[in-house]
N, C-alpha and C positions, 0 to 999 in steps of 0.2 A: 737550724741550718745556718751556717755562716761561711765566710770566706768566698772562694771562687764560685761555688755552687749557688750561693745566695745571689751574688752579683749577676750570674748568668740568668737566674730566674727573674730578677728585676728587669734585666735587659729584654727578655722575652715578653714580659708584660708591657713594657714601654713600646716595643716594636709592634705588638699586637694592637695596642691602643691607637698608635699612629696609623696603622693599616686600616682599622675600623673607621677612624676619623676621615681618612682619605676616601674610603668607600662610600661613607654616608654623604660626604660632600659631592662626590661624583653623581650619586643617585639623586641628590637634591638638585644638582645642575640639570639633569635630564628632566626632572619633574617640572622645574621652572621654565625650561625652554619649551617643553610640550605644552604647558599652560599658555605661554605667550603666543605660540604659533597656532594653537587651536582657535584663537580669535582672528587669525589672518587668513587661514586656509580652510576650505570646505572640500569634502570628498568629491563632489560633483562639479567643482569649479577649477579654473587654472590653479596651478600649485607651484611646487619648487622642491629643491633638495638642499640640505644643509649638512656640512661636515666640519667637525672641530676635533683637532688632534693635539696632544701634548707629548712630545717625544714619540715613542712608538705606541702610546696608549690612545685609543680612540675615545674621546670624551662624549661625543655626540654624533650620531649619523642617522638621519631620518628624512623621509620624503613625504610630500603631501600632495593631494589633489591630482589633477589630470594634466598630461602633456598635450593632449589633443581632445578638444571638446566634441569633435565629430565622431572620432573612433572610440572615445572613452578610454584611450590608452593612459595608464597611470604614469605619473612622474616618478622616476626612480633615480638612483645614483648612477645608472647606466644611460639615462636619457641624455641625448645630445641636444644642447640648447645654445642659443646665441649668447656669446660672452660679451658682446658690445666692445667697449674700449679696452678690455683686458687684452684684446687683439694687439694693441699697440706695443705691449711688452714683447710679443713674438717678433714684430717688425723691428723693434729696437735691437733685440738680440741678433737678428739677422744682419743688421748693420755692423754690430760689434764683432760678429764672426768673420765677416768680410774684411774688417779692419785688421783682425788678428792674422788673416791670410795675406795681408798687405795688398789687397785689391783696391782699397780706398782708405781714406782717413776721415775721422769726424771733423778734422780741421779743413777738409776740402770745401771750396766755395760752391755754392749752389749752381753757379754759372758753368762749372765743369760738367755737370750732368744735364743742365737745361740751358744750352746756349741761345735758345730762342726767346729768352725773357725780353720783353719790350724795353724795359729800363735795365740795361746791363750793369750799371753802377750799383743798383740795389742788389741784384743777384750776386754780384762779386763780393759784397761784404757780409752776406749771410752764409754761414757755414752749416754743415750737416748737424753739428752739435746744437745749433740754435733750433733746428727743426725738432731734434730729439727731445730737447728740454722745454719746448713751447716758448722760446724766447726770441723767435725770429723777427717779430714785429710785422710779419706779413698779414695784411687785413684779409679776412674771409669775405671776398666779394662775389661769392657764387650766386647769391640770390636764390637760395633753395626754396624759400616760401613763395617767391614770385613765379618761379618756374618749377613747381613741385612735380608736374607731370614728366618733365625731362629727367629730373633727378631720381625718379622711380627706377630708371634703368641705367643711369649714368655710372660708369665704372670709375676706377682710380684716375685714369687719364683725364676723363671729362670733369672730374671733381677738382683736380689740381690745375687744369688748364687756365681757368679764369685768373688765378693768382699771378700768372705770367704777364698779365696786362696791367698790373697795379702801377700807379705813378708815384706812390709814396708809401712809407711805412708808418705803422701806428706808433712805433718807438724805435730807437736804435737797437740793433740786435744785441742781446745780452743784458740790456739795461732793465727790462721788466719781464713779467710773465703773463701770457695770455693763451689759454687753452686753444689748440688748433687741430681740428679734424683733418682738413685738407693737407696740413703739413705731413701727416702720416700717409696720406694717399701718395704724396710726393716721395716719401722715403721708401714706400713699397716699390715705386717705379725705379728708384735708385738701385734697389736690390736686383731688379730685372736687368737694368742696363749694365750692371757690374758683373753679375753672375752669368749673364747670357741665357737665362731661363726664366720661366714664369716664377714670380716671387712666391706664389703659393706652393709650387713644387720645391723651391729652395728651402722653405720653412719645414715642409713635410720631411724632406731628406735630412735636414740638419738639426731639427728640434723634435718634431713628432716621433720620428723613428728611433733616435737614440734614447728618447724618454719612454718609449713603449706606449705612446698615445695612439693606439690602433684605431680608435673610433672617432678621432677628431678630424675635422675637415675645414677647408677654407673655401669660401664661395669664389667663383669666377664668372659671375653673371647668372649661372643656373641656380635655381632655388633647391636646397636640399630637402626634398619633400617626403622622404621616407625615413621612418625611425627617428624623427626629430620632434622636438616640442614646437608648438606654435605660440606666438605672442598674442596677448589679449589686453584690452583696456575695458574698464567698466564705463558704459555710457547708457544713460537712461535706465539704470538698474539691470542692464544686460551686458554680458561680456561679448565684445566684438573683436574679431581678429585684427591685429595691427602689426603686420610685419611686411613680407614681400607683397608688393602691389598696393599696399595702403600707406606705408611709411617711406618717405624718400631717403636716399643715401644708403639703403640696405645693400645695394649692388656694389657700392664702392667699398671694397673689402679691406683696404689698408687701415681704415679707421675702426672697423668692427666686423670683419668677415670671418673670424674664427668661431666655429661651432664645436663645443666640447662638452664633456660630462664631468660630474664630480669625480668619478673614478679616474678619468684621464688627467684632470687638473691636479689630483693628488700625485700622479706620476710626474707631472711638470715640476711640482715643488720638490719632490725627491730627486729629480734629475738635476735641479739647481744645487741642492744640498750636496750631491755627489759629483758635481762638476762634469756631468755627462754631455752637456751641450757645448761647452767651451771650457777654457782653463779656469781654475779656481780663482786666480787673481782677477780675471775679467768679471766673473760672477760677483766677487766681493766688491769690486769697484762699481759695478752696476747698481749696488744698493747703497752707495755713498754719494752724498750731494756735494757738488763743487759750486760755490758761489762765483758767478762771473765777476771779473775785475771791475767792470763798469756798472755793476748792479746799483739801481737807483731807489729801489723800494725799501721802506723801513722794515718790513717783515723779512725774515730769513728766507732764502731760496729753499724750496721743498721738493724739487723734482730732480732725480738723478740722471735723467735721460732714458730711464727705463721705468722706474717706480716712483711713486710718491713716498717720501721718507720724512717722518716728523714725530714729534712727541704727541701721544694720544692718537685716537682713531681717525681724526679728520685733519686735512692739511690746512684749512683756513677757518677752523672752528675750535676754540679752546674747550677742552673737557677735563674732568677731574683726574683721570689717570695720567701717569707720568711715564709710562712705558714707551720705548721707541718702537714705532710701527712702520712696516714696509708694506705698501698696498697699491692696488689699482682696482677701481670699480668700473662697471660697464652699464650703459643705459641706452637702449635702442628699441624703438617701437614699444611693444608690450613686454620686452625682456629687461631684466635687471640682474646684475651679478656683482660679486665682490670676492677678491682673493687677498687675504691678509696674512702677513707673517710677523710674529713678535719674537725675535731671536732670543732675547734675554729670559723669556719664559718658555721658550721652545714650543710655542703654540702656533698652529696654522689653522686658519678658518677659510672655508670656501662655501659659497652659496650661489645658487642659480634660481631665479623665479621667472615665471611667464605670466604673472598676473599684475605686472606693472607696479610691484611693491618692493621697496628698499627696506631690508630687515636688519641691517647692521646695528642700528640703535638698540634693538631688543637684546641682541647677543652681547653687546658691549656692557649694558647696564647689569645684566645677570652675572657676567664674568667678574665685573668689578665688585658687585655685592657679595659674591662668594669668595672673593680674594684670590681668584686665578690671575688677576692683574692688579696692579696698584699704581 
């Protein structure tokens, strides 16, 4: 055999070999992840759910353990769990949607929305973009630990209120970075003041519904006590509930009030990819970091105003991989979560846990070892 028929046969062999190689690598990935998670989760203990996708191909989808120790309900990809600070990405997109509708600008001073700041000169030089990027310099003077009983039920307004009485800033706005939960309680209130509706309803109408996130919800004081996971921490070798009623600031929704599932967060990623929640140029810009002109830190800015954007999996920790990562993690009470996008590899990773365990490191190491990332 020679000529075109021979070349065609060779091509078939090569394609078959590549297909088998990809299949065997995908199977190895599942085995290694199963092995890693078998040491973290137990059937009769709090658990979690993990999802990894490359393009349209699901690389890994599995759930472990229980969502509720009392009812023995299993944790699944449909389980609604607290996403912690992934909530902040929804709040940020809410602000960007309002800006696109010319209802506000990220250049607007904080004083425009909160004229009751004690020190008006401070509020006048802080812009919304500083709150979005955690560069406002506003000190967190809430005293959550000293008054934890109050903060068990304090909503967004009560969490942002103390910041209005600050006499000084930790640094000039835009010059440094310092993570701020109450900044996002303030941004949630800005959405309410601008849209003339509860910010929870605004996000539901403008992000959840267009994305098809039918089971996601945002707290407004009331605890979502049905068909949801509970958070737990291990104390004295026993898992104890650690969410509403035990962990302060849960009721303040702007910093971590979104409850969602793996299935719905997949829809969130797809909605961003297909520009369902706002225009494509806004989505693209939301994944791009702009370093402030007066930036004083040696390290590069790594927050876009919506996402953490950086080389490798972590914003302030150098790791082996060189891929560009867009991500946001969540950590509240006994819940932890992470949503990760790696555009150059077309990989998306989502996980939720209710056993107070952060599992990104296990996923990162295995993906790197099997050369899904480099």
